[in-house]
N, C-alpha and C positions, 0 to 999 in steps of 0.2 A: 654156415654154410659159405661156402667160396664164392668170390666174384663169379667165376666160370660157370659154376652150377646155377646161380641165379639169372645170368645171362641167356641160358638155354630156355629160361620160362618167358622170354620176352613176347613170344608170339603165342600166347594162350588162346585155345580156341574162343573163347566169349570175348576177347578184346576187339573192340571196333575201331579201325583206321581209317582215314580219310583215303579215297581212290580216285574220286572225280570231282571237278569243279565246272559248271557251265554257266556261262551267262550269256543274256540275251539283252541287246541296247541298254548296257551299264556303263554309264561315263563315256569315256571317248572308245569304249569297243561297242561299236555300233553291230548290228547282226548278231549272230550265234558264234561263240568261241567256246571251245571244249578243251579241257586241258586235265588229262590224264595224271593221276598223282600217285607217285611211288609209295608203295606202304613201308619201306624201309627209311624213307624221308624225302623231302623234295625242297628244290630251290627253285625261287622266282628271281631270276636274274636280270639286270637291265639298268641303265643309267637312271639318273635322277629325273624325276617328271615324266618316265616313259608308261607308267600306269600300274607298277607294281602293289602300291599301297590300294589302288582302286579295286583289284582282284582281292587282296586281303580284306578291303572292307565290305566285299560281296559276301565272304564268309562270315564276319561279324554280323551283317544285317541277317543273316539267317539264323543265328546262334544267339545273340544277345538281345535282353529285352529292350524294348524303346526307349525306355527312361534311362539306360545305361549307356547306350551305344554311342561311340565317340569317334567319326569317321575321321580318318588321317591324322589321329593323335600322335603318331610317331614323329610326323614332320613337325609338328607344333611343339613338340616337347621343350624344344631349347628355345623357341621363339617366344613361347608364352602369349601368343596371339590368340583370339576368338576365333571360333568355329567357323570355317569357310566351306566345309560341304555338307549336305545333307541328301536326303532322299529325292528332293526336287533337282538338286544339280546333278545327281547321278542318273535320274530318268530323262531329264531334259538333253543331257550330255554337255553340260557347260564346260567350255573350253578356254573362253578368254573375255577380259572386261575391256572394252573399247568405248572411246568418245563417240557419241552419236553426232552425227553431221548436222542434223536438223535441231536438236534440242540442246547440243553441247553437253548434255549429261554423260556420264560414266554408266554404261548399260553392261549387263551380262549376255555373251553371245551362247547361244544354244545350237546343238546340232538337230534337235529334234522338237520343232515348236508344233504348236497345235496339238490335237489328240494323239497321245501315244502311249506305250506299255513297255513294261520292262520285265525279266523273268531272271531269276536264280535257282540253281539246282545244285545240292551238295550230296555226293553219294559216300555212304560208308559202309563197309563190309568186314566180317571177320573170317576166321579160319574155317569156321563152321558152315560158311556160305550164306550165311544171313545178310541181307542187304536193308539198309534204310536211308532212304532218299529224301532230303529236306527241300522244298520246293516253294518258292514265293513269287508271287504275282504283284506287281504294283504298275498303277496307271494313272493319267492325267487327262481331264477331258479339255477341250477346247484350249484356251490360253492361260487356264489357271496355273499359278505359280506359287501358292502358298503351302507350306507344310501340312496346313490343315485339309487341303484339296486332293491330298494323295490317297488314293482308295489301295488297300492292300487284301490280299487273300493268300492264305497259306494251305500247304499240302505235305501229307507224308504217305510215301509210299514204301512198302517193305518188298520191293523187287527192282531190278534194274529198270532205269528210266531215261529215256532221251528228251531233251529238251524241245525238240521239235515237234514233239507229240501235242505241244501246246498252241500248233498253229490254228486249232480249232477255235482257241479264245480269241485270237486277233481277227479270224474271220467272222466271228459271231458279233462283232461290234462290241467286243469286252463284256459278254453276257456270262457272268458267273453261274447261271442255274443250268445253261447249256455245258458248261465246264464241268459241273458236279455230275452231269449226266453223262458226259464222255469218260469220265475217272470215277466208276462206281466203287473202284477197289481203293481209293485213296481216302485218307483221314483229310476231311476239309475244316475250315475254321477262318472267320474273318478276324480274331482277336490273338494275339501273340501269346496270351497267358495260357489257355487251353491246348494251343500248338507247342508252346514252350514245354507244359507239363507232360505231354505226349511223347515227344522226342526225347526228353530227359530220361524217361522211363525206360524207353527202348534201348537208348544208348549207355544207361547205367550211371548217369550223372544224377546225383543224390538231390542237389540244390540249386536254386538258382546263385547262390554264392559261388558255386565252383564256375557258372559261366561268368560271373563278373571277374574272379580271379584269372580266366583264360583271357578275359578281354583285356584286362589290365597288364598281363603279361606280353599281349602281343604289342603293345605299344612300350615296353618297359626299356629303358637305357641305363647305363652307368650303375650297374648293379653292385657297386664297391662298398655301400654302407650297410651294415648287418641291421642298425637299428631302423633306418629309413625304411630299408627293404620290408623288413617286419611288420613296421607300423602301416606302411602304404600298401602292402600286397597282401600281406598273410592275415592281418587282422581288420576285422570289418569296424566300420565307424560305430561307435558305442551308442547305445539307445539312450544316453544321459543327454545328448543334444534335443532329441524330441520330447524327452521329459521336461526339459529345462523351457523348451518353447512352449509346452503345455502350461508349464508352471507361470509363465510369463503373460499368455494368454488369458489363462484362467484367472490370474492376480488382478487383471482388469475389473473383473467382477467383484472380487474381493475388495479391491481399493475403492470401487464406487460405493460398495456396502460401508465401508469405513468412511468414506466421504460424507455418506449420509448420516452417519452418526455422529461425525465431526459436525456437520451442519447442524444437525438437530441439536446437539449439546451447546453449540456457538448460538442456536437460536433461543434455547433455554437458558443460557447463562447472559442471553441479551436482555431477556425479557423478565427473569427472576428478579435483579435488581430492581427493576421499574415496578414489579408487582410489591417488593416490600417496601419501595420508596411510597408506592400508592397507600399501602396499609399504614405506614407511618405518616402519611399526609392526612389520613382519615384520623389519626390519633391525635395529632397537631391540630387539625380543624375542630374536633370536637372540644379538645381544651381550648382553644379560642373560643368558641360558643360559649363556653362555661364562663370565661373570663367577659365575654361580651354580655352575658347575663349579670354579671356582678356590676359591670359597668351601667347597664340599664337600670340596675336598681339602687345605685350609689346616692341619688339624689333624695329618693325616697327614704333611704336608710338615714341621711344625713337629716333630713327634714325630723324623722322621728327620734333620732339622737337629740336634734335639739330642742324638740318640744319636752324631752324627759330633762334635760339641763336646764330648761327656762323654768320649770314647775319647781326643781330644786332650787334654782336661784332667786325665785320670787318669794319662796318661803323663807330663805335665809334674809332677803331685804326686808320684809315685813316684821320680821324680830328685830332687826337692825332699827327699822323706823320708829318702832315702839321705844327702844330706849331711848333715841334722840328727842323724841317728843317729850318724854319725862325731865331730859336734861334741859330743854328750851324752857319749859315751865318754871325749874329752879332758877336758870340765869335771868329770867323775865322779872323774877321776885326780887332779886339783887339789884337790877337795874332800877327798879321802881324806888327802892330803897334810897339808893345813890343820888336818884335826882330830886327826892324830897329834901334830902340835907342840903344840896346845891341850892334848891329854893330858898331853903332857910338862910342861908349865906347869902345870898344876893339879897334877900330881903332887909337883913342886918346893914349890907353895904349901903343899901339906899338912904337907910335910916341915918346914917352917919355922913351922908353927902356924897355919894358917889355917882349920882345921876349925871353929873357935868363930866364927871371923867368918863364915864362909858360912853357919852355923846362923842368926847374927842378921840377915844379908842377907835370907835367905829370909823371916824373919818380919816384917821390915820391908816387904819387897815386898807381903806378904799384907796388912799393914794400910795401906798406900798405895792398893792396891785397892780396900778399904772405904771408905777416905776418899774417893776419887773418886766412889764410889756414892752416898755419904751426902751429899755435896756437891751431886751433881746433883739427888737427890731434894728436898734443901733448897733448892735454887733453884727446883724445880717448885712447891713450896708457896709461896714468897715470891711468885712470879709470880701464883700463883692468889689470894692475899690482896690483892697489889695491885689485879688486875681487878675484884674484888669490894668495893675500898675498906676492907679489914680490915687489921688490924696483926698482922703473924706472931707467933706465941707464944715465948716463950723458955724456958717450963718446961712440965713434962710436964702438971700441972693445966690450964693455960692453953691448951695444945695441945688437951686433950681437950674443953674449952669450944668450941674453935673448930670442931673436927669435928662436934660436936653441931649447932653453929646451921648448917653446910654440910649437913647430913643432913636437917635440918627445911626448908631453902630446896628441897631436891631434891625432896621430898613435895609442896611447895606447887607447883612448877613441873609435876610430873606431873599434878596435879588442875585445873590451870588450862589447859594447852596444849590440851587435847582440845576444850574449849570455844571456843579462839581458831582452832582448825583448822576446826571446824564453820562458824563464822562466815566465814572466809577462803573455805572451798570452796562456800559458798552464794553468795557475791559473783562466785568465779571462774566458776561456772555462768551466773550472770545475764550476767556480762560476754561469755561464750561466745554466748550467746543474742542479746545487743544486737549483737555484732560481726556476728552472721551476718543479723541483720535490716539492719544498716548497709551489709553488702556486697550484699545484694540491692536496697537502693533505691539505692546508687552506681550499679549496674548498669541501673537503670531510669533513673536521671539521664543516665547517658552515653548509652542507647539514645534517650531523648527528646532529647537535645541533637543526636544524630546526624542525625535527621530528624523531621518533624513528625508522627510517629505516635503514637496512643495505645496501640499495641498492647505488650503486656508484653515486658520485654528477652529472654526465654528464648524467644519464638516469633520475634522479629526475628532472634535468633542463628540460630535454626534455618533461618529463610528465608535468612539470609546463606550459611549453609553449603551450602543447596540450590543456591541461584542459583550460586555459585561451582563447585559440582561438575559442573552441567549446562552452564556456559557462557552465562549470561544475565544481565541486570542485575535487580537486586531489584524494581525497579518493573515489570517483565514479570510478577512474581509478586505482585499486591496483595492484601493481606488485605481481605476485606470492609470491616471497620471503619474502614480508611482511605478508603473510597470513600463512605460515607453518614455525616451528621452530623444531629442534631436541630435543627430551624429555630430559630434565635434567639427568636422570638415564641412558641416552645412549649418553652421552657427547662424550665418547672415539670414537664415530664413526661419529662425526661431520665432521671432515676434508674429509673422503672418501665419505660421503653423500654429502657435497659440490661439489666434482668434478662432481659427477653423474648429480646433479640437478642445476649446475650453470647456464647453458644456458636457462632451463625451468624457473628457478627463476626470470630471468629478463625479463620475458615476462609480458606484461600488459593483464588484463583481462577487458573486456567490455561487457556490457550486450545489449540487444536489444534494449533497449530505446535509447542509445547513439552509437549504432553501425554504422548508416548511416551517422552522424555527424563526427564521428571520421575518418572512411573510406574515407569520402569526402576530409577533411582536409589534411590527410597523402598523399594522391594521388595528390593533388595539389602543393605540396612543397618537397623541396630537404632537408632531415632531416640531412644529413652530417654523418650520422652513421647507424647502423643496428638495426632495431626495430622489435620484433615478438609480436604479440598481440592475443588472443584468444576471439573469440563470444562465450559467455557462453551458450546460448540457453536457452530453457524453460525446467522447472522442469522435465516434463514427458518425456523429451528425456533421462534422466540420469538414468543409472542402474549400479548398484554396482556390483563388481566382489569381489571374495574370492581371500586371498592372502595367502602364506605359513606363518608359525609362526615365520620365522627369516627374513622375508620380510623387506626391507628398509622402506616400507610405515608404518610399525608398531612402527617404532621408531620415529615416526612424530605426533606434535600435529598440527592440524588445527583450524585455527581461526574460531569462529563463526561469520558468515557473510552471504550475499545472495549467494555467488558462494561457499560456504562449499560445498555442495553436488556434484555440477561440479567437484570441485577441487579434491575431494576425489575419485570420479570415474575416473578422468583422471590420478592420481597418481597409482590408482589400476591397471589400464590398460598398463600403459606406463613404470613405474618405481617399477615393482614388482621384485626387485633384492635381492637374498638373501645374506645375511650378514654372512660370513663364518670367523671362526677364525683360518683357518690353510689353507695353499696352497694345501693340499691334498683335502680338501673339495672343494676348489675353482676348481681344476681340474677334479671333477667329472662329469662322462657324462651325469647324469641326471639332472645337474644344468645348466639350459639355460643362467641365468643371475645372476651375482654375484659379490661382492666387498670385497675387504679385508680393513683392518685397514690401511695397507700402502699405499692405493689408487690406488691399481690395479684394473681395472673394466674389466668384461667379459661381453661384450654387447650380445653375442649369443655364440653358440658353436664354431664357428670360428674366430670371431673378438674380440679382446682384446685389452687394451689401458692402458698406465701409463704416465701420463703427469705430469713431475717432474719440469717443468719450474718454478713453485713456491712450496714451501714446503708444504705438505699435513696439517701442523699444523699452517700455517701462516694465523692468523685470520684477517689480513688487507683485503684478498681477500674474505673473507666468505659474504655471502649475504642472509642467512637465519635468522630469527627470528623474534620476536615481540619486542625486547628490543637490542638497540646497545651500552649500555653503555661500554662494554668491548672493543668493535672496537672503539669507541670514544675516550676511554682512550688512545688505541695503537697509533691511528692517532694524537692526541694532544703530545704523548712523541715524535713521529717521528717528528713533526712540530718544537718541541723545538729543537731537535737534528740539524735539517736542518737549523733553524734559527742561532744557535751557529756555525755551519760550514760556513755558508755566511759571519758571522760577522769576523771569523777567516781569511776566504779568503779575505775579503775588507782589513784587516789589512796588510796582506803579498803583495796584489797587490799594496797597497798605499806606503809599504817601498820599493818596487821595482821600483815604478813611482818616488818617492822623489829621489831615489838613482839615477836613469837614468836622471832625471831632473837637478840634482846638477852636474853631469858629463857634461851633455849636455852644462850647462851654462859656465863651466870652458873652454869646448872645444870653444864655441863661443869667449871668451876672447882672449882665445889663436890665434885664427884663426884673431882676431883685430890686434894682434901683428905681426902676421907672414904677413900680408898684408902691412904693412908699412916699409918704410927705413928710415936709419938715417937722410937723408938729408930732408925727410918730416916733421920732427919733431924737426931738429934743427933750432932755431928761431935767434939766436945769429948774424949772418952774417946779416940778414934783418934788424935788429935792428939799427945796426952800419951805415949802408947805408942810412937809413932814416934820422937817425940824423945828419949825414954830409948833406943830401940836405937840412935840415930844417934849419941849420947854415948859409949856402949859401944864400937862401932866405930872412932871416932875416936880414943878412949884407947888402944886396941890397937895401931892403925896408926901413932900417933906414937911409940910405944915400940920400934917394931921396924922398921928402915930396909928390910931385905932383904924381909922380908914386903910392904912396902908398893910396893918396886919390882916383886916378881912379879905383885902383884895388878894393877899398872898393865899389866904385859905381857899378862896374861891379857885384860884389857879389850880391848886392842888387838887381841889375837889373836882373840877373839871376833867382833870388826867384820869381820875379814878371813875367818873362817868363815861368817859370815851372809851377806856379798856373793857368796862363791863358791856357797853355797848357792843363794841367789836367781838367780844367772846360770844354774846347773844347771837349777832350778826352771823358768824362762821359757823356756830351750831345751827341756826336756821337754814343756812345755805347747805350744809351737810343732809340735813334732815330732806330738803325739797329734792336735792339730787337723788337720794335714795326712793323718795317718793317718785320721782321722775322716772329713775330707774326701773321701778315697778311697774308703772303705767306704761312705759315703753315696752317692758317685757311681757305685759299682759295683752298688750296691742300685738305684737308679734305672736306671741302664743296664740292668741285667738284667730290671727292671720293664717298661721301654720295649721291650725285645727280646722281652719275652713278650706285649706287649699286642697282642690281636687287632685293635684298632680302628685300627691304624697298617698302612694298606694299600698296595700299591704304587701310584704316580700314574700318570694318563695321560700321554702326551708332551704335550699342550695344558696340562694342569696343572702338570707338571715346569716347563715353559719359561715359562708365562706367572707363576709363582710365583718362579723363579729372576730373572727380569727385574726383579719388583717389589721383591725383597729386595736385588738388586744395586746399585738406584737409591737405596738408602738411604745418608744422609750418614756414617753410621759402620759401622764392620764389625761383623757380628754376632756376640756372644758369648753365653755363657751367662748373664750378668746383666742382657743387654738383650734376650735372644730373646722373652721374654714380651711385653715392651712394644713390640717390632717387629711380632710376630705380631698383636698387639691394633691396632696402627698400621695394618698392611696389611689386616686384617680389616676395621676400620671404614672406610678408605679403599675397599675393594670395596664394602661394603656402602652408603657415600655413592654411590658411582658407580651402584650398582643403585637406589637409591631414586630418584637423577636420572633413570635409564632408566625407572623405573616410572612416574614423572610424566609423562615425555615419551610413554609408551605411552599412560596414560589421557588424557593430551591429545588424542593422535591418535585414541582411541576416542570420545571426546567430539565431536570436530570430525567424525568419520565418522558417527556417529549423528545429529548436528546436520544433515549434508547430507542423509542418508537421511531425517530428519524434514521437511527442507524440501521434499525431493523430492515425498513422500507428501502433503504440505499443498499443493504447488502442482498437481501432477498426481495426484489420489486415483485417477482411472480407470486411469492408467498402472501405479500402485503398488498395485493392488487384490492383497489376499493377503499382501502383504509388511509387515513391520513395521520401525522404525528401531532396530535391534539389528545387532550384529556378526554373530549368526547368519544374516543374510539378506544378508550381504556377497556371497555369491557369486552369488545372485540379481541382485542391484543391478549387479554388475560384467558379470554375462552380457548384461543389458538395455543396458550401455553399450557393449560389445562390439558387440551388433547395431547399435546407433545409429551407432556409428564407421563400421562396414563396409557397414551396408545402410540403415538409416534416414535419416541425416543427409545422405549423398549422394544419396539418393533424392529425398528433399525438396529439396535444393538442386538437382538437376538438372531436375525438374519445374519449379521457380522459376524458373531461368535460361530454360528451354525457353519457358515462358509469357511471361517477359520480353522475350524475344527475338523471338517470335511475335506472339501476339495484341495486348497492350498497345502494342507498339511499331508494329505494322503498325496499330492505331488512332491512334496517336499521329501517325505519319507520315501516315495519311490525314488526321487532322484538318489537320496542316501543310499537305498538299496542297489540300485543299478551300479552307482559307483562302485560298491563293493562286489556284486555280481559280475560286473565286466572285469574288474580283476581276476576273478575266479576262472571266468570264461578264458581269459589270455592264458592262464596257469595250464588249464584244462587243454587250450588249444596247442600249446607249447608241448604239452605230454605226447599229444597225437604226433605232432611234428617229429618230436624226438624218437617216436617208434618208427616212423619212417626212415630217419636218419640212421636209425639202428641197424637197418637191412642192407645198407650200401656203404662200402669203406669210403672214408673221406680222402686217405691217403694210403698207398701201398706200396712196399718195396720188398725186397727180398729178405729183409730182417724183421720188417714190422708192417703191422696192418692196424690202422687206426680208425676211429669212428668219431663223428661230430655229435655234441649235444648243444642244445640251447638252453641257458640258464637264466630266466628272468628274476630281475630283482628291482626292488621299488627304489625310487630316484630320491625321495624325501624332499620334494619341492616345496619350500614354504608357502607358496600360495596355495598351493593343494591342502596343506595341512590346516592353513589358516580357513580355507572355504570350507572344509569339513566340520571344522570347530564352530562356524558360522551356521551350518546347518544345524549341527546339534542344539547351538543356542536358541535357534528358531524353534527346534522341535522339544526343548526343555518344557516340562509341565505341558505337553501337549493336550492331555486329558484333564487337566486341573480346572475347577470350576471357579478359580480366582480370576476375575476379569480384568483386575490391573494387572496379573500377569501374561493375559492374553493380549493385553495392548500392548505389552513389552516384546511378546513374540512377534506381533504383527509388525511393530516396527523394525524388528531385526530382519523379518522376512521381506520388508519392503526394501531395506537397504540390499539385500541380495537380488531381489528381482530388478531394482533399478540398474545394479552393475550388470546384471546377465543381459538386461535389454537395451543398455548403453551402446550408442554407436561410434563413441569416442574410439580412436585408434587403441589407446592405452587397454580400455576396457574389453574391447574386442579381442585383443591378443590374451588379456587375463581370462576371458571367456574360454577360448579355444585350449587354453592349458590346463584349466580346471575340469574341463569337462571332457576332455580327451584323455581317457584312461590310457589309452595306448601310449600317450606321451609321459605318463606317471611311470612306466616301467623302461628299465634298461636291459638290453638283451646281450648276454657274453655268451660267446661260442667256447665250447670246451672241448678240445679234442684229447682223447684218450686212447689207450691201447686196448688191446683183447682183454687184458686182465683190469682194466677199469682205471690204471693209474694215469693220470693227467699227463698230457704231453705238452700241450701250448694252450694258451689262452688268447681269445680274440675279442678285443674291445673294439668299438667304432672311433675311428681316430687316435688309436692308440699306438701309432708309428709302425704299423704292418704295412708291408709293400703293398701296392695296388693290385698285384697279382693275387696275394694272399687274401685281400678283402673280397676282391670280385669272386674268388672261387668259393669263398664264405657263403657270400650272399647267393649266389647261383645254386650252390648245394641245397640250401634253406628254400629257394623258390621252388626247386624240383621236388623237394619233401611236402611243401606245402600243396604244391599240385597233386602228388601222390595222395596226400591225406584227402584233398578234397574230391579226387577222381577215383581213388583206389578202391579196389575189391581186396581186401586184405588176406581173404581166403585162398586167393590164386597168386598173392605176390606180386601181381603187376596190375596197373591201373585198367578199369575197364574200359575208359574212353582215353585213346593214346594220343590223338594229335595235339600239339602245343604250336601255336603260331606265334612267330616272331618277325617283327617288321623293323628290319635292319639294326637288330638289338647290338649287333658288334661292328657297326661301322666305323666306330672311334676305338675299338678295342684292338689290341696286338693279336698275332696269330696264335701264340701261347695260350692267351686267356679263351680266346674262341674255341680252340680245340679242347681246352679244358672244360669250358662250360657244356659243350656238345657231348662230350663223355659223361659228363654228370647226368644229363637228361637222358642218354642212350641207357646209361646203368640204371635209371628208374623205370625204364621200359616206356619212354614216351616216343612217338613219332613226330619228328621235327620237321615243321614246314616253314622255310625261311625265306623272307624276302631280303636280297642283299645286292649290294653293288659288285662289279666285278671283281674289286681288288680282294674281296674274301672269299672268291669261290673256292681258290686252292686248299685253304684250311679246312672249308665244311666239305668239301668232296668226300671224305672217308666215313660221312656219317649220314649219306643219303642213298637213294637208289635213283633219282631221276632229276631233272631240273627242266625248265622252260626258259626262254629268252623273251623278254619284253621288249617292244620298241614302238615308237611313235613317229609319224611324219605330219608333216605341216600343223604340228601342235594340237591336231584334233583327231587323228586316227591312229588308234593304239592296235597293235598286234601280237599274237602269241606263236614263237616258234619253238618246236619241241628240241632238247637236246639229248643226243643217245648218251647213255651213261655204261661204262666199262666197269661190270662187276668185279672181274678178275682185278683189274688194278685199283679199282675204287676211284676212278676219275671220271669226269666228263670229257667226252670227245669232242673236245673244242678244237678250233684250228690251232697251230702252233703260235701263229704271232698273238692270239687271244691270251693263251697263258703267259707268253712274254710280257703283254700289256698289263695282265695282273700282277706279274711280278715287280713290274717297275712302278705300279701304283703302291705295291705294299713297300717297296723300298723307300 
């Protein structure tokens, strides 16, 4: 069909065209204004700010649902500012913003304050004579100025209507009931939705989306980009955003369910190891009880083993005693025989004259014994003299003098030794005190070297023991002194500050996590010293207090740590002491707490203190600071000094001890001399007597040969008798020993058999101890029984100690897990403490978690994962796909419209435009779809590990979709807006379908080409939304444009108007004067809008020359428009 033939159908009988606009009290249009609108097309002409957009906004208020209406949008298009017009500003007649003289604030000035009302009426008609009039009433009562205060009422009439007919409404005090009674033939409603559905059906507008497109078209400018136009004007915002929002909002429930699972799992994971350790503890305790039972029976076991061994030993000794008794009888008989022979020899010796010799030999033997004693004492005296460097005396007189000298030296020693002992004892005491000081100092050095703390060693040792016992690191239990230091530039105050904070600095800090374990441990043992510790509490409990400018607190640095805020608050609340430089300031009444550099402390207005037991500058007793190098150097120096002092004392003590020893030795030697008499050391008389007796015996024996032979025989026989007697004696001794042992063993055996402490053993004791004694490397005997018993007992005790340590470890671990549970979930653990006494309650809770809690949480989580979120995710995937299909279908419909009107026409060729959509293959979109598929993978699998993986993938998606970070917000816009996934290419073809030209956004085409392309598509989109294809023209003809061509050239303006006219639309355009000449051929009438005093707008109709298709404007007006255009 030719273009001429299609143009003839533009005024189809069913097509509705706008014919009249009436407004009452609308914006700066006060009173009633009536604007007849030509059905050929109409211009609202006027300068900027006169009120053109105000009248077009009246049309928008009648047609567009309130949720979409955007007043004066065209004026804000370039500025991108916020909305400045609404129903209140139009009803009230807002005309300026001025400063209020009274308040000084910027206030909006209104034409119509107090109770007021406005009315709008828009008339449509068709060639068949049908009328549809849309009417809207709006009112405000009193001084109400809120958007929610506006009352609205909608009417639809199917007859001609004059707006002044509504005078009855104003006269009835805005009574809607009377209004309805006055207009019985009208459709009435207070809601736009019912009103909109009614007029759309009457005017042939199929959907709200058509109204939205018309409204967006009203403010459209710069239609030069095909992609931007199609995405913003033609295509609706996809439902993917709503689905994504629903996914995010419903994910909160799923995430909460997952968190409940994680919490329950963590609670189970926290308590299960505690239960396992508790079970292990029971096994260890049972094993320890068994060992304790063995230990309890080891004495009875040893007693019974001793009884058995004694009985065996007594039996063996009795056998041995019987054998020895026989040997004694035999040796006694031999000795008797030898004695008989000796007596016979002695008888013969006497018979041959041996009586006198025997007498002399007896005397000689006596003298020889005296000689030996004398020589021995003489040797003692000579040795004493040698040690004393004296000469032994050879005469009674000289010996007496020697003894006298010795006695005098003893007296001198006794008088001097007490003085030496006193000196030495004093030095020993001094050395002991110095060694004690050295030990303490060495301990301090060792402690200071181990860590950079200034805290005394005994306190560090106590902390180490506590930390080890409760299973935490020492750093988890800091001393306050380790966390604060005096600022370097305030060093002159350190001594005084140390006095104030000394006790506080030696206090431990413990957080909630370790509080129960620490308090239990400390309560269960005797510390042997004083310990203060603070439970630091939760952060929300801490409040910072202000302090004075000279406060002690401001002279401190606090180490960054978990307890910093608590410590800062505590220092400020308790130690806000003013540091004063004079005693006058110290005494001031208005100063409650103060310190001086000299160390005097004012604790209150009445209590003062100065403790000079230690010097204020003695660094050895300072405990504050992060570094202890200075204190370590002091203690090292002190240790060296003490070591030197100890060495010097050792030398002095040794000298005194050596001196005392030497004098004591001389006194002993002197005493040896004093104890002797001359007769005891004079050996000469004894030697003379022996010599005389030897000569006599020799003379007698040499004169009697028989006597000599008998004497020799007696000597020999005496030796035989002596040997036999010695043999008998030894055997008798052996026998007596054996008998003694038997008696001893029997006594012991009887004592053991009567011992009430030796009781029968239990089978477990008997078996256990038998096994342990049988495993010994040597057989058990009486001589090793005690050592074996001690060895077995020691082994059992060692095993018990090991088990006890393991039990304690288990208990610490259990309490640590309980403490962690209480710290992490205080509400769940309310009423429980971290002790073994609460174990049954904790494990009952664990049982409930395992049987009910965790399975229920997991089931709810998996149900939500499989239902809500996966449904939403599947919906999102579906909507992404459907939105693309919808775009393609929408483009097919637009292309149907484009095929009905030529795009370019010349004498040689007629071409048509078609829109070809294609995917942009954006990487973000491709990855997004892959992530959705990953999250949906195995969606219906019962594998819960896979479900957990799906949840994590889903959570990553949701976190990014809900993120407010700029990059993520841009990403969300890209991946969800399917319109951005498509690129739209215009293809121009001739009547035979051969491609003539391709149009891409930003592809180098001229501005006119791009604008023509986009405008053609807009017209086709409107035709699609409003059209009735059976008649070839849209059922609803009016298209409103608000200064759409104010920045376009005349050629494009004419081109665009031609396109819309070819599609059968009635163009209603607001325009400045400069564009009038270009628009004149496409309309049938116009009005001029003007404003005076910035607040009174008016309408003046302009006559239209149909023959010349021009407005009958004054000549100068055409000239002005020409000048503006040029």
